[in-house]
C-alpha angles and dihedrals in degrees: 000000000000127000120216133182122310098045141136093257091054090056092053089052088050094234101107146012132266123250111182124155094214140014111255122227111270112235119237113211134205130172121249105199140179131174112181146138121235110205115355140294093279098047112013151101124244113215124194116174129174109178120183102217125189103241093196096041089133090063093085140005088241093059091045090054092048092048092051091049093049092049090053094049097043098046097031092238122147122213092356114164102180130096126280089257090053090049091052091053092048092049092052091047091053092049090048092050095047104038104028113022096029095043099192119231112274094027109141122244090245122038143142114201126187137210118186133171134166129183131202128185131204126188113211108183104294095349130086117208108199117190126192121192111192136174137171141179118205100159134290131088095314144353128254129245139175145169121224127192124200121188119201137183108236088203095068107358093248116152109231118224125194090252088061089064105038136036123229094271092049092047089054090052089050090051091052090050092051091051091050090052090052092047090054096045096048098034094244127149097199146353092283091060091047090052090052087061094052103272124137102221092159090062091060128268102214143139110285138191092256094092140121130204118233135177087263099049136277124330116207115204124206121189124210114296094015098100100351146018124290092257090065089063122195116353123201124185121192119204107197119228092249090056096049119106112248108285119240136062119281 
């Protein structure tokens, strides 16, 4: 599925006009939350979930598709067809089996692991931007964390990827813009100087699908280890609207 001008994403970036044949159903959100301890304080797993569920998901096929996708992303479940509450129960059961009952080889006698995830949703005209912030600690020197953005069309429930908006030439231009922004931010003249600061330029610094549209442009989000070492933390690069290649496939 390819998006061409005019489109809903263009409106959000304030560089076009919207042309939709019907008004999609507006999602109504509520938070499904749990904060519990599996096991005990000497051998256990803390779980803290805040899932933004679409209360009226049955109001349209598009909302149903978005809810299913969000459940899969949030709870790391593939081809799951149950409700969000069902998914939460399954997720907790899997954690219990793997980290408590299974007790993997090498697990210390005393441990307290943690799994945390929180979701937020923002409706921007006919788009839904769904953001999941997750973290976990299962031993080692440090835990892991990440933020993941998913952009959907409320008209049909389709998840929009960056390749739906730009062709290969435009994506290459975006990649060059992202590199320039990183050079400026970190005082680097080239990839070698970025690498000296902990970046992985040889692995490809490019536009990804972990993006969100804003009034200013598009923000690309890179989690630890994606384009740089853990010490660099989360990296976000904003490409302002005026610097974006013209939207739409050639």
